[in-house]
KOLMISE-663991 format. One line per field, with one value per atom (N, C-alpha, C): residue number from 1; chain; x, y, z. Coordinates in nm, 4 decimals. Example, Ala and Ser with C-alpha at 12.3 -4.5 7.8 and 13.67 -1.06 7.14 Angstrom:
# KOLMISE-663991
tiza = [1 / 1 / 1 / 2 / 2 / 2]
rogu = [A / A / A / A / A / A]
X = [1.3190 / 1.2300 / 1.3200 / 1.2850 / 1.3670 / 1.2900]
Y = [-0.5690 / -0.4500 / -0.3300 / -0.2250 / -0.1060 / 0.0030]
Z = [0.7800 / 0.7800 / 0.7800 / 0.7080 / 0.7140 / 0.7870]
# end
This chain:
# KOLMISE-663991
tiza = [1 / 1 / 1 / 2 / 2 / 2 / 3 / 3 / 3 / 4 / 4 / 4 / 5 / 5 / 5 / 6 / 6 / 6 / 7 / 7 / 7 / 8 / 8 / 8 / 9 / 9 / 9 / 10 / 10 / 10 / 11 / 11 / 11 / 12 / 12 / 12 / 13 / 13 / 13 / 14 / 14 / 14 / 15 / 15 / 15 / 16 / 16 / 16 / 17 / 17 / 17 / 18 / 18 / 18 / 19 / 19 / 19 / 20 / 20 / 20 / 21 / 21 / 21 / 22 / 22 / 22 / 23 / 23 / 23 / 24 / 24 / 24 / 25 / 25 / 25 / 26 / 26 / 26 / 27 / 27 / 27 / 28 / 28 / 28 / 29 / 29 / 29 / 30 / 30 / 30 / 31 / 31 / 31 / 32 / 32 / 32 / 33 / 33 / 33 / 34 / 34 / 34 / 35 / 35 / 35 / 36 / 36 / 36 / 37 / 37 / 37 / 38 / 38 / 38 / 39 / 39 / 39 / 40 / 40 / 40 / 41 / 41 / 41 / 42 / 42 / 42 / 43 / 43 / 43 / 44 / 44 / 44 / 45 / 45 / 45 / 46 / 46 / 46 / 47 / 47 / 47 / 48 / 48 / 48 / 49 / 49 / 49 / 50 / 50 / 50 / 51 / 51 / 51 / 52 / 52 / 52 / 53 / 53 / 53 / 54 / 54 / 54 / 55 / 55 / 55 / 56 / 56 / 56 / 57 / 57 / 57 / 58 / 58 / 58 / 59 / 59 / 59 / 60 / 60 / 60 / 61 / 61 / 61 / 62 / 62 / 62 / 63 / 63 / 63 / 64 / 64 / 64 / 65 / 65 / 65 / 66 / 66 / 66 / 67 / 67 / 67 / 68 / 68 / 68 / 69 / 69 / 69 / 70 / 70 / 70 / 71 / 71 / 71 / 72 / 72 / 72 / 73 / 73 / 73 / 74 / 74 / 74 / 75 / 75 / 75 / 76 / 76 / 76 / 77 / 77 / 77 / 78 / 78 / 78 / 79 / 79 / 79 / 80 / 80 / 80 / 81 / 81 / 81 / 82 / 82 / 82 / 83 / 83 / 83 / 84 / 84 / 84 / 85 / 85 / 85 / 86 / 86 / 86 / 87 / 87 / 87 / 88 / 88 / 88 / 89 / 89 / 89 / 90 / 90 / 90 / 91 / 91 / 91 / 92 / 92 / 92 / 93 / 93 / 93 / 94 / 94 / 94 / 95 / 95 / 95 / 96 / 96 / 96 / 97 / 97 / 97 / 98 / 98 / 98 / 99 / 99 / 99 / 100 / 100 / 100 / 101 / 101 / 101 / 102 / 102 / 102 / 103 / 103 / 103 / 104 / 104 / 104 / 105 / 105 / 105 / 106 / 106 / 106 / 107 / 107 / 107 / 108 / 108 / 108 / 109 / 109 / 109 / 110 / 110 / 110 / 111 / 111 / 111 / 112 / 112 / 112 / 113 / 113 / 113 / 114 / 114 / 114 / 115 / 115 / 115 / 116 / 116 / 116 / 117 / 117 / 117 / 118 / 118 / 118 / 119 / 119 / 119 / 120 / 120 / 120 / 121 / 121 / 121 / 122 / 122 / 122 / 123 / 123 / 123 / 124 / 124 / 124 / 125 / 125 / 125 / 126 / 126 / 126 / 127 / 127 / 127 / 128 / 128 / 128 / 129 / 129 / 129 / 130 / 130 / 130 / 131 / 131 / 131 / 132 / 132 / 132 / 133 / 133 / 133 / 134 / 134 / 134 / 135 / 135 / 135 / 136 / 136 / 136 / 137 / 137 / 137 / 138 / 138 / 138 / 139 / 139 / 139 / 140 / 140 / 140 / 141 / 141 / 141 / 142 / 142 / 142 / 143 / 143 / 143 / 144 / 144 / 144 / 145 / 145 / 145 / 146 / 146 / 146 / 147 / 147 / 147 / 148 / 148 / 148 / 149 / 149 / 149 / 150 / 150 / 150 / 151 / 151 / 151 / 152 / 152 / 152 / 153 / 153 / 153 / 154 / 154 / 154 / 155 / 155 / 155 / 156 / 156 / 156 / 157 / 157 / 157 / 158 / 158 / 158 / 159 / 159 / 159 / 160 / 160 / 160 / 161 / 161 / 161 / 162 / 162 / 162 / 163 / 163 / 163]
rogu = [A / A / A / A / A / A / A / A / A / A / A / A / A / A / A / A / A / A / A / A / A / A / A / A / A / A / A / A / A / A / A / A / A / A / A / A / A / A / A / A / A / A / A / A / A / A / A / A / A / A / A / A / A / A / A / A / A / A / A / A / A / A / A / A / A / A / A / A / A / A / A / A / A / A / A / A / A / A / A / A / A / A / A / A / A / A / A / A / A / A / A / A / A / A / A / A / A / A / A / A / A / A / A / A / A / A / A / A / A / A / A / A / A / A / A / A / A / A / A / A / A / A / A / A / A / A / A / A / A / A / A / A / A / A / A / A / A / A / A / A / A / A / A / A / A / A / A / A / A / A / A / A / A / A / A / A / A / A / A / A / A / A / A / A / A / A / A / A / A / A / A / A / A / A / A / A / A / A / A / A / A / A / A / A / A / A / A / A / A / A / A / A / A / A / A / A / A / A / A / A / A / A / A / A / A / A / A / A / A / A / A / A / A / A / A / A / A / A / A / A / A / A / A / A / A / A / A / A / A / A / A / A / A / A / A / A / A / A / A / A / A / A / A / A / A / A / A / A / A / A / A / A / A / A / A / A / A / A / A / A / A / A / A / A / A / A / A / A / A / A / A / A / A / A / A / A / A / A / A / A / A / A / A / A / A / A / A / A / A / A / A / A / A / A / A / A / A / A / A / A / A / A / A / A / A / A / A / A / A / A / A / A / A / A / A / A / A / A / A / A / A / A / A / A / A / A / A / A / A / A / A / A / A / A / A / A / A / A / A / A / A / A / A / A / A / A / A / A / A / A / A / A / A / A / A / A / A / A / A / A / A / A / A / A / A / A / A / A / A / A / A / A / A / A / A / A / A / A / A / A / A / A / A / A / A / A / A / A / A / A / A / A / A / A / A / A / A / A / A / A / A / A / A / A / A / A / A / A / A / A / A / A / A / A / A / A / A / A / A / A / A / A / A / A / A / A / A / A / A / A / A / A / A / A / A / A / A / A / A / A / A / A / A / A / A / A / A / A / A / A / A / A / A / A / A / A / A / A / A / A / A / A / A / A / A / A / A / A / A / A / A / A / A / A / A / A / A / A / A / A / A / A / A / A / A / A / A / A / A]
X = [10.6551 / 10.7832 / 10.8201 / 10.8098 / 10.8434 / 10.7445 / 10.6181 / 10.5155 / 10.5432 / 10.5867 / 10.6177 / 10.7372 / 10.8405 / 10.9576 / 10.9186 / 10.8357 / 10.7921 / 10.7110 / 10.6214 / 10.5399 / 10.6259 / 10.7286 / 10.8191 / 10.8905 / 10.9326 / 10.9977 / 10.9031 / 10.7800 / 10.6795 / 10.6561 / 10.6417 / 10.6199 / 10.7381 / 10.8600 / 10.9788 / 10.9831 / 10.9524 / 10.9517 / 10.8441 / 10.7277 / 10.6170 / 10.6544 / 10.7247 / 10.7646 / 10.8641 / 10.9545 / 11.0572 / 11.0089 / 10.9308 / 10.8901 / 10.7468 / 10.6644 / 10.5259 / 10.4270 / 10.4726 / 10.3783 / 10.4479 / 10.3752 / 10.4254 / 10.3917 / 10.4869 / 10.4600 / 10.4382 / 10.3350 / 10.3086 / 10.4073 / 10.4606 / 10.5574 / 10.4905 / 10.3698 / 10.2978 / 10.1501 / 10.0960 / 9.9560 / 9.8983 / 9.7876 / 9.7258 / 9.6952 / 9.7279 / 9.7053 / 9.8140 / 9.9112 / 10.0232 / 10.1539 / 10.2561 / 10.3876 / 10.4924 / 10.5830 / 10.6933 / 10.8015 / 10.8466 / 10.9576 / 11.0613 / 11.1724 / 11.2760 / 11.2295 / 11.1379 / 11.0852 / 10.9670 / 10.9232 / 10.8080 / 10.7075 / 10.5810 / 10.4735 / 10.4033 / 10.3785 / 10.3032 / 10.1822 / 10.0802 / 9.9560 / 9.9698 / 9.9295 / 9.9216 / 9.7788 / 9.7642 / 9.6319 / 9.5376 / 9.5867 / 9.4989 / 9.4415 / 9.5241 / 9.4779 / 9.3902 / 9.4209 / 9.3389 / 9.1980 / 9.1856 / 9.0531 / 8.9733 / 9.0396 / 8.9735 / 8.9280 / 9.0125 / 8.9749 / 8.8515 / 8.8504 / 8.7355 / 8.6079 / 8.6200 / 8.5025 / 8.4510 / 8.5403 / 8.4991 / 8.4334 / 8.4979 / 8.4401 / 8.3118 / 8.3050 / 8.1832 / 8.0673 / 8.0937 / 7.9883 / 7.9466 / 8.0429 / 8.0066 / 7.9187 / 7.9522 / 7.8734 / 7.7322 / 7.7156 / 7.5829 / 7.5045 / 7.5650 / 7.4936 / 7.5093 / 7.6042 / 7.6266 / 7.7026 / 7.6731 / 7.7389 / 7.8770 / 7.9678 / 8.0998 / 8.0930 / 7.9934 / 7.9788 / 7.9441 / 7.8541 / 7.8191 / 7.9394 / 8.0142 / 8.1311 / 8.2376 / 8.2533 / 8.3492 / 8.3118 / 8.1837 / 8.1387 / 8.1676 / 8.1418 / 8.1672 / 8.3156 / 8.4000 / 8.5448 / 8.5946 / 8.5351 / 8.5718 / 8.5335 / 8.4147 / 8.3709 / 8.4623 / 8.5102 / 8.5982 / 8.7429 / 8.7747 / 8.9112 / 9.0064 / 8.9555 / 9.0404 / 9.1148 / 9.2376 / 9.3219 / 9.3748 / 9.4019 / 9.4586 / 9.6091 / 9.6776 / 9.8205 / 9.9046 / 9.8531 / 9.9257 / 9.8945 / 9.8014 / 9.7630 / 9.6497 / 9.5907 / 9.4785 / 9.3466 / 9.2374 / 9.1052 / 9.0806 / 8.9995 / 8.9635 / 8.8730 / 8.8875 / 8.7937 / 8.7117 / 8.6045 / 8.5149 / 8.5853 / 8.6739 / 8.7452 / 8.8358 / 8.9004 / 8.9846 / 8.9005 / 8.7821 / 8.6921 / 8.6508 / 8.6226 / 8.5870 / 8.7047 / 8.8260 / 8.9450 / 8.9885 / 8.9290 / 8.9628 / 8.9182 / 8.8353 / 8.7819 / 8.8824 / 8.9934 / 9.0983 / 9.0946 / 9.1133 / 9.1076 / 9.2170 / 9.3233 / 9.4311 / 9.3802 / 9.2772 / 9.2231 / 9.1458 / 9.1091 / 9.0490 / 9.1509 / 9.2790 / 9.3857 / 9.4057 / 9.3604 / 9.3760 / 9.4484 / 9.5123 / 9.5868 / 9.5720 / 9.5836 / 9.5688 / 9.6939 / 9.6761 / 9.7873 / 9.8289 / 9.9318 / 9.9821 / 9.8812 / 9.7902 / 9.6881 / 9.5696 / 9.5686 / 9.4578 / 9.3536 / 9.3597 / 9.2639 / 9.3107 / 9.2158 / 9.2483 / 9.3001 / 9.4155 / 9.4767 / 9.5079 / 9.5146 / 9.5493 / 9.6877 / 9.6992 / 9.8251 / 9.9205 / 10.0477 / 10.1503 / 10.1995 / 10.1861 / 10.2448 / 10.1431 / 10.0242 / 9.9282 / 9.8180 / 9.8092 / 9.7001 / 9.5670 / 9.4592 / 9.3260 / 9.2857 / 9.2232 / 9.1696 / 9.0196 / 8.9523 / 8.8083 / 8.7823 / 8.6674 / 8.6318 / 8.5911 / 8.5996 / 8.5558 / 8.4084 / 8.3248 / 8.1821 / 8.1603 / 8.2303 / 8.2176 / 8.2675 / 8.3800 / 8.4369 / 8.3406 / 8.2805 / 8.1865 / 8.0616 / 8.0101 / 7.8930 / 7.9265 / 8.0449 / 8.0872 / 8.1007 / 8.1525 / 8.1681 / 8.0311 / 7.9371 / 7.8022 / 7.7352 / 7.7522 / 7.6919 / 7.7467 / 7.8779 / 7.9382 / 7.8947 / 7.8799 / 7.8337 / 7.6916 / 7.6049 / 7.4671 / 7.4660 / 7.5498 / 7.5534 / 7.6036 / 7.7012 / 7.7544 / 7.6600 / 7.5650 / 7.4677 / 7.3553 / 7.3570 / 7.2578 / 7.1865 / 7.1745 / 7.1026 / 7.1890 / 7.1275 / 7.2014 / 7.2394 / 7.1487 / 7.1761 / 7.0632 / 7.0806 / 6.9753 / 6.9786 / 6.8617 / 6.8600 / 6.8979 / 6.9420 / 6.9653 / 6.8353 / 6.8446 / 6.7274 / 6.6504 / 6.5171 / 6.4354 / 6.4624 / 6.4882 / 6.5167 / 6.6642 / 6.7443 / 6.8874 / 6.9572 / 7.0293 / 7.1047 / 7.2488 / 7.2989 / 7.4354 / 7.5270 / 7.6071 / 7.7004 / 7.8396 / 7.9032 / 8.0371 / 8.1354 / 8.2475 / 8.3490 / 8.4818 / 8.5642 / 8.6993 / 8.7948 / 8.8920 / 8.9923 / 9.1046 / 9.1258 / 9.2343 / 9.3190 / 9.4444 / 9.5308 / 9.4889 / 9.4848 / 9.4502 / 9.3007 / 9.2264 / 9.0823 / 9.0089 / 8.8830 / 8.7982 / 8.6841 / 8.7087 / 8.6034 / 8.4914 / 8.3702 / 8.2566 / 8.2615 / 8.2818 / 8.2791 / 8.2032 / 8.1401 / 8.0644 / 8.1590 / 8.1210 / 8.1992 / 8.1448 / 8.1953 / 8.1441 / 8.1625 / 8.2701 / 8.2959 / 8.2039 / 8.1239 / 8.0237 / 7.8864 / 7.8725 / 7.7453 / 7.6397 / 7.6790 / 7.5869 / 7.5197 / 7.4012 / 7.3324 / 7.4040]
Y = [12.3927 / 12.4379 / 12.3690 / 12.2355 / 12.1593 / 12.1920 / 12.2071 / 12.2372 / 12.3716 / 12.4708 / 12.6020 / 12.5937 / 12.5186 / 12.5026 / 12.4332 / 12.3314 / 12.2592 / 12.3514 / 12.4291 / 12.5204 / 12.6254 / 12.6753 / 12.7714 / 12.7078 / 12.5820 / 12.5108 / 12.4909 / 12.4575 / 12.4404 / 12.5726 / 12.6805 / 12.8129 / 12.8536 / 12.8285 / 12.8626 / 12.7821 / 12.6530 / 12.5684 / 12.6141 / 12.6492 / 12.6932 / 12.8225 / 12.9129 / 13.0389 / 13.0155 / 12.9193 / 12.8972 / 12.8100 / 12.7060 / 12.6135 / 12.6345 / 12.6980 / 12.7236 / 12.6195 / 12.4996 / 12.3960 / 12.2920 / 12.2400 / 12.1347 / 11.9994 / 11.9071 / 11.7701 / 11.6875 / 11.6059 / 11.5182 / 11.4024 / 11.3639 / 11.2555 / 11.1229 / 11.1043 / 10.9802 / 11.0123 / 10.9870 / 11.0159 / 10.9014 / 10.8467 / 10.7317 / 10.7651 / 10.6755 / 10.6843 / 10.7612 / 10.8167 / 10.8859 / 10.8281 / 10.8265 / 10.7780 / 10.8816 / 10.9101 / 11.0012 / 10.9249 / 10.9788 / 10.9199 / 11.0281 / 10.9895 / 11.0882 / 11.1845 / 11.1410 / 11.2271 / 11.3112 / 11.2963 / 11.3716 / 11.2778 / 11.3127 / 11.2358 / 11.1556 / 11.0285 / 10.9476 / 10.8865 / 10.8573 / 10.8006 / 10.6494 / 10.5929 / 10.4477 / 10.4109 / 10.3518 / 10.3364 / 10.2481 / 10.1418 / 10.0565 / 10.1338 / 10.2135 / 10.2936 / 10.4088 / 10.4642 / 10.5726 / 10.5238 / 10.4006 / 10.3436 / 10.3347 / 10.2974 / 10.2898 / 10.4290 / 10.5299 / 10.6677 / 10.7097 / 10.6788 / 10.7144 / 10.6449 / 10.5188 / 10.4457 / 10.5063 / 10.5318 / 10.5867 / 10.7234 / 10.8122 / 10.9451 / 10.9389 / 10.8479 / 10.8311 / 10.7826 / 10.6866 / 10.6372 / 10.7437 / 10.8220 / 10.9341 / 11.0341 / 11.0614 / 11.1558 / 11.1047 / 10.9737 / 10.9147 / 10.9075 / 10.9492 / 10.9544 / 10.8325 / 10.7461 / 10.6284 / 10.6682 / 10.6018 / 10.6325 / 10.5667 / 10.6204 / 10.5586 / 10.4121 / 10.3767 / 10.2370 / 10.1481 / 10.1949 / 10.1187 / 10.1070 / 10.2150 / 10.2150 / 10.1197 / 10.1159 / 10.0235 / 9.8799 / 9.8473 / 9.7116 / 9.6816 / 9.7784 / 9.7606 / 9.7396 / 9.8175 / 9.8032 / 9.6684 / 9.6202 / 9.4894 / 9.3792 / 9.3920 / 9.2931 / 9.2915 / 9.4094 / 9.4194 / 9.3832 / 9.3708 / 9.3372 / 9.4549 / 9.5761 / 9.6950 / 9.7136 / 9.7615 / 9.7827 / 9.9250 / 9.9738 / 10.1082 / 10.1028 / 10.2129 / 10.2207 / 10.1271 / 10.0866 / 9.9950 / 9.8491 / 9.8246 / 9.6876 / 9.6348 / 9.7197 / 9.6795 / 9.7160 / 9.6666 / 9.7044 / 9.8510 / 9.9162 / 10.0551 / 10.0629 / 10.1703 / 10.1979 / 10.3207 / 10.3457 / 10.4561 / 10.5914 / 10.6096 / 10.7370 / 10.7606 / 10.6553 / 10.6700 / 10.7084 / 10.6543 / 10.6869 / 10.8332 / 10.8814 / 11.0230 / 11.1135 / 11.0722 / 11.1528 / 11.1455 / 11.0566 / 11.0428 / 11.1660 / 11.2472 / 11.3653 / 11.4798 / 11.4645 / 11.5669 / 11.6388 / 11.7705 / 11.8447 / 11.8062 / 11.7430 / 11.7040 / 11.6010 / 11.5243 / 11.4246 / 11.4872 / 11.6126 / 11.6824 / 11.7746 / 11.7563 / 11.8317 / 11.9711 / 11.9945 / 12.1257 / 12.1108 / 12.2191 / 12.2205 / 12.3589 / 12.3677 / 12.4968 / 12.5799 / 12.6972 / 12.7866 / 12.8643 / 12.9450 / 13.0220 / 13.1248 / 13.1681 / 13.2646 / 13.1984 / 13.0645 / 12.9926 / 12.9475 / 12.9986 / 12.9607 / 12.8330 / 12.7629 / 12.6426 / 12.6813 / 12.6281 / 12.6561 / 12.5228 / 12.5220 / 12.3972 / 12.3482 / 12.2186 / 12.1582 / 12.1472 / 12.1736 / 12.1602 / 12.0162 / 11.9403 / 11.8077 / 11.6943 / 11.7149 / 11.6075 / 11.6152 / 11.5163 / 11.5165 / 11.4827 / 11.5332 / 11.5085 / 11.3639 / 11.3057 / 11.1705 / 11.1732 / 11.2751 / 11.2927 / 11.4368 / 11.4588 / 11.5944 / 11.6771 / 11.8093 / 11.8938 / 11.8744 / 11.8408 / 11.8200 / 11.7006 / 11.5914 / 11.4733 / 11.5049 / 11.5741 / 11.6063 / 11.6925 / 11.7916 / 11.8799 / 11.8054 / 11.7153 / 11.6357 / 11.5441 / 11.4850 / 11.3977 / 11.4767 / 11.5975 / 11.6821 / 11.7182 / 11.7579 / 11.7909 / 11.6691 / 11.5547 / 11.4311 / 11.3943 / 11.4014 / 11.3672 / 11.4650 / 11.5914 / 11.6909 / 11.6581 / 11.6219 / 11.5839 / 11.4607 / 11.3646 / 11.2403 / 11.2628 / 11.3510 / 11.3762 / 11.4621 / 11.5285 / 11.6087 / 11.5251 / 11.3932 / 11.3091 / 11.2104 / 11.2368 / 11.1462 / 11.0230 / 10.9041 / 10.7811 / 10.7756 / 10.8115 / 10.8209 / 10.9017 / 10.9427 / 11.0180 / 10.9875 / 10.9883 / 10.9640 / 11.0903 / 11.0774 / 11.1977 / 11.2753 / 11.4036 / 11.4875 / 11.4366 / 11.4333 / 11.3825 / 11.4659 / 11.3973 / 11.4656 / 11.4966 / 11.4832 / 11.5111 / 11.3854 / 11.3986 / 11.2849 / 11.3022 / 11.2040 / 11.2099 / 11.1629 / 11.2525 / 11.2189 / 11.2170 / 11.1035 / 11.0891 / 11.0906 / 11.1567 / 11.1639 / 11.1170 / 11.0650 / 11.0248 / 11.1319 / 11.1617 / 11.2594 / 11.1854 / 11.2176 / 11.1569 / 11.2688 / 11.2698 / 11.3759 / 11.5097 / 11.6108 / 11.7450 / 11.7672 / 11.7117 / 11.7328 / 11.6277 / 11.6460 / 11.5496 / 11.5131 / 11.4269 / 11.3940 / 11.3155 / 11.3332 / 11.2604 / 11.1166 / 11.0265 / 10.8844 / 10.8150 / 10.7030 / 10.6314 / 10.5518 / 10.5351 / 10.4549 / 10.3136 / 10.2341 / 10.0992 / 10.0142 / 10.0379 / 9.9548 / 9.9887 / 10.0961 / 10.1266 / 10.0761 / 10.0191 / 9.9713 / 10.0814 / 10.1996 / 10.3118 / 10.3161 / 10.3758 / 10.3855 / 10.4788]
Z = [12.8622 / 12.8149 / 12.6834 / 12.6835 / 12.5638 / 12.4522 / 12.4892 / 12.3885 / 12.3209 / 12.3993 / 12.3407 / 12.2470 / 12.2870 / 12.2004 / 12.0704 / 12.0825 / 11.9637 / 11.8729 / 11.9307 / 11.8506 / 11.7819 / 11.8511 / 11.7868 / 11.6689 / 11.6843 / 11.5747 / 11.4573 / 11.4864 / 11.3807 / 11.3101 / 11.3865 / 11.3266 / 11.2392 / 11.2865 / 11.2091 / 11.0793 / 11.0868 / 10.9675 / 10.8696 / 10.9220 / 10.8366 / 10.7639 / 10.8328 / 10.7684 / 10.6563 / 10.6737 / 10.5725 / 10.4581 / 10.4875 / 10.3816 / 10.3356 / 10.4170 / 10.3785 / 10.4245 / 10.4611 / 10.5014 / 10.5873 / 10.6834 / 10.7708 / 10.7093 / 10.7113 / 10.6700 / 10.7961 / 10.7953 / 10.9080 / 10.9028 / 11.0181 / 11.0191 / 10.9857 / 11.0319 / 11.0083 / 10.9921 / 10.8762 / 10.8495 / 10.7684 / 10.8156 / 10.7504 / 10.6042 / 10.5138 / 10.3690 / 10.2949 / 10.3664 / 10.3027 / 10.3555 / 10.2706 / 10.3103 / 10.2709 / 10.3634 / 10.3352 / 10.2595 / 10.1480 / 10.0730 / 10.0481 / 9.9915 / 9.9607 / 9.8513 / 9.7671 / 9.6605 / 9.7051 / 9.8273 / 9.8764 / 9.9413 / 9.9291 / 9.9904 / 9.8817 / 9.9081 / 9.8126 / 9.8824 / 9.8037 / 9.8557 / 9.8633 / 9.9782 / 9.9942 / 9.9540 / 9.8359 / 9.7752 / 9.8558 / 9.9189 / 10.0002 / 10.1188 / 10.1834 / 10.2966 / 10.2488 / 10.1324 / 10.0775 / 10.0486 / 10.0033 / 9.9776 / 10.1071 / 10.2167 / 10.3474 / 10.3909 / 10.3705 / 10.4057 / 10.3252 / 10.1952 / 10.1105 / 10.1572 / 10.1954 / 10.2433 / 10.3726 / 10.4671 / 10.5971 / 10.5791 / 10.5040 / 10.4857 / 10.4030 / 10.3074 / 10.2287 / 10.3141 / 10.4025 / 10.4910 / 10.5917 / 10.6399 / 10.7277 / 10.6534 / 10.5271 / 10.4472 / 10.4247 / 10.4216 / 10.4042 / 10.5346 / 10.6451 / 10.7724 / 10.8601 / 10.8297 / 10.9123 / 11.0387 / 11.1479 / 11.2749 / 11.2788 / 11.3619 / 11.3755 / 11.4196 / 11.5010 / 11.5439 / 11.4245 / 11.3373 / 11.2168 / 11.1233 / 11.1105 / 11.0223 / 11.0762 / 11.2095 / 11.2697 / 11.2359 / 11.2461 / 11.2125 / 11.0653 / 10.9780 / 10.8347 / 10.8082 / 10.8741 / 10.8557 / 10.9078 / 11.0190 / 11.0716 / 10.9738 / 10.9122 / 10.8128 / 10.6908 / 10.6518 / 10.5349 / 10.5681 / 10.6968 / 10.7372 / 10.7300 / 10.7329 / 10.7266 / 10.8585 / 10.8476 / 10.9651 / 10.9673 / 11.0874 / 11.1015 / 11.0771 / 11.0986 / 11.0723 / 11.1570 / 11.2740 / 11.3622 / 11.3329 / 11.2421 / 11.2099 / 11.2944 / 11.3779 / 11.4623 / 11.3949 / 11.4533 / 11.4044 / 11.4380 / 11.3564 / 11.3832 / 11.5050 / 11.5819 / 11.6905 / 11.6515 / 11.7243 / 11.6891 / 11.6952 / 11.7929 / 11.8036 / 11.6831 / 11.6344 / 11.5149 / 11.3937 / 11.3864 / 11.2744 / 11.2831 / 11.4029 / 11.4194 / 11.3839 / 11.4216 / 11.3933 / 11.2475 / 11.1702 / 11.0289 / 10.9490 / 11.0077 / 10.9404 / 10.9491 / 10.8762 / 10.8740 / 10.7403 / 10.7401 / 10.6137 / 10.5150 / 10.5624 / 10.4718 / 10.3709 / 10.4073 / 10.3151 / 10.2000 / 10.2103 / 10.0959 / 10.0298 / 10.0641 / 10.0001 / 10.0561 / 10.1772 / 10.2399 / 10.3724 / 10.4128 / 10.5376 / 10.5993 / 10.7298 / 10.7959 / 10.7726 / 10.7145 / 10.6872 / 10.8102 / 10.7957 / 10.9102 / 10.9581 / 10.8705 / 10.9107 / 10.9795 / 10.9822 / 11.0440 / 10.9435 / 10.8212 / 10.7173 / 10.6477 / 10.5896 / 10.5143 / 10.3770 / 10.3412 / 10.2117 / 10.1433 / 10.0098 / 9.9403 / 9.9822 / 9.9998 / 10.0406 / 9.9227 / 9.9490 / 9.8460 / 9.8362 / 9.9449 / 9.9510 / 9.9453 / 10.0008 / 10.0156 / 9.9112 / 9.8215 / 9.7239 / 9.7911 / 9.7362 / 9.7914 / 9.7694 / 9.8713 / 9.8594 / 9.8365 / 9.8877 / 9.8668 / 9.8262 / 9.7699 / 9.7294 / 9.8518 / 9.8415 / 9.9533 / 9.9877 / 9.8877 / 9.9136 / 10.0068 / 9.9815 / 10.0670 / 10.2063 / 10.2150 / 10.3451 / 10.4254 / 10.3594 / 10.4306 / 10.4740 / 10.3872 / 10.4254 / 10.5418 / 10.5393 / 10.6487 / 10.7779 / 10.7687 / 10.8870 / 10.9455 / 10.8593 / 10.9063 / 10.9680 / 10.9034 / 10.9517 / 11.0890 / 11.1056 / 11.2339 / 11.3424 / 11.3059 / 11.4026 / 11.4481 / 11.3532 / 11.3885 / 11.4774 / 11.4434 / 11.5208 / 11.6627 / 11.6794 / 11.8138 / 11.8968 / 11.8308 / 11.9053 / 11.9624 / 11.9392 / 12.0044 / 11.9149 / 11.7885 / 11.7000 / 11.6715 / 11.6710 / 11.6411 / 11.4934 / 11.4074 / 11.2643 / 11.2028 / 11.0819 / 11.0161 / 10.8673 / 10.8038 / 10.6601 / 10.5847 / 10.4594 / 10.3801 / 10.3641 / 10.3430 / 10.3241 / 10.2029 / 10.2117 / 10.1019 / 9.9770 / 9.8683 / 9.7424 / 9.7227 / 9.8266 / 9.8140 / 9.7642 / 9.6577 / 9.6053 / 9.6505 / 9.7183 / 9.7674 / 9.6557 / 9.6045 / 9.4980 / 9.5579 / 9.5501 / 9.6036 / 9.4886 / 9.5084 / 9.4038 / 9.4586 / 9.3707 / 9.4072 / 9.3596 / 9.4391 / 9.3987 / 9.3284 / 9.2040 / 9.1288 / 9.0708 / 9.1090 / 9.0600 / 9.1169 / 9.0323 / 9.0797 / 9.0873 / 8.9915 / 8.9893 / 9.0693 / 9.0859 / 9.1543 / 9.0606 / 8.9603 / 8.8656 / 8.9333 / 8.8855 / 8.9406 / 8.8923 / 8.9839 / 8.9531 / 9.0636 / 9.0315 / 9.1320 / 9.2200 / 9.3439 / 9.4370 / 9.4294 / 9.3388 / 9.3191 / 9.4428 / 9.5198 / 9.6360 / 9.7523 / 9.7412 / 9.8423 / 9.8022 / 9.6815 / 9.6290 / 9.6285 / 9.5835 / 9.5760 / 9.4398 / 9.4311 / 9.3017 / 9.2070]
# end
C-alpha cells in the first residue's frame, strides 16, 4: 500500500519536473542551488568503477579501498555489496526516464564516461557468473576517462597508476 502511494508520488513528480532527485547519493550533495559534486567521494567512485572496468573483483577493490582509507557515506569501510551497487547509471550522467529508457540527467553531472561504465558493468557481470577475475582481452587497451563538466575528455587516471 505504502509502496504504491510512494510510486504514484514519484510518477507525479516525474511528470511535472521531468526527473527525480535522489535524497542521498554518494558523491553528490543536494544544495539550495541544485546538486553539486563532492569531489573526494567522486574520486572514490571513479576509482571503484575504473577498477571494475579493469576486471578487478569487488573483494580486491574492497581491500584497495581499505588500504587507501576510503569511507562510504556513513563513514564506515566499504563492503563488497556496496561496491557492486556503485554501478549506477547516474554516475555516467544518465537516469531512467519515464519511458524506461536511459536519458541524460538534468541534475547530475557525469563522474565517469559511458565507456568506463559499460566496461565495469560487463566486468561485474562476468565476475558474478563465476569467474574470480579475468584479464583484459589481448590487444585491448583500456582507456579510462574522467568526466569534467559536460564533456568527457581523455585523460589518464594518475591515481590508478595506469599506463
